[in-house]
C-alpha positions, 0 to 999 in steps of 0.5 A: 687426572693421574696416569695409571702408573701414578694411580697404581703407586698411590694405591700401593702406598695406601695399601702399605699404610693401612697394612702398617697401621692395622698390624701395629694396632692388632699387635697391641690388642693381641697382647690383651688376648691371653687373659681371654684365651680367644682365637681370631675366629672366636674374636670375629664371632664375638664382634659379629654377634655384638650386632645381635642374635644371629643364625648359626648359618649367618655366623658361618657365612660371615666367618667363611667357614662351614656350618659344622666348624661354626658349631664347634666354634660356638661350642667353645665360646659357649663353654667359656660362657661368652655365647648362648644358643637357642632353637627357633620356636617355630623351626627347631632346625634353626639355631640362633646364637647370641652374646651372654652378659659375659660375652658383651663385657668381653667385647666391650673390653676390646672396644675400650682397648681400641678407644685407648689406642686411638687416644694414644695414637692421636695425642701427637695430632693437632685438631686440624690434622685429626679432622683431615683424617676423620674426613678421609676415613669418612670418604673411605667408608662411603666408598666401601659402602658403595662398593659393598652395595654394588657387590650385593646388587650383582649377586642378586642380579647375576 
């Protein structure tokens, strides 16, 4: 087992590599944003809503903003034709938000850009190297899932 100092160094190296990679990828994707005129918060909202219709309160919690700020954000996305809002039939106080067809097209375009980036990024890798990266990312994904489940349990049972 590594010493605490070695572990800290590995964690720092991991943090730096992931920071560098995400920065490079975000800079490339950001070059596509001007045509859609989306802020980062608007983009995050579209990503969240790509999972399906959501209550405005859930969208606000996901974005870490107040309900009134989420409402303003949804107003802007609605004016662009990317989302639509509806009142719940049983409780008119509840407002849900979902992507329109144009909103789905917009988010799909960003997924396509990401896919193209991954293709370009992996061109120089052998199949063996790509498999090692996939295995590592699956390991990391499992670790993240375990972490979020732990946090969720702690919040339910303080």
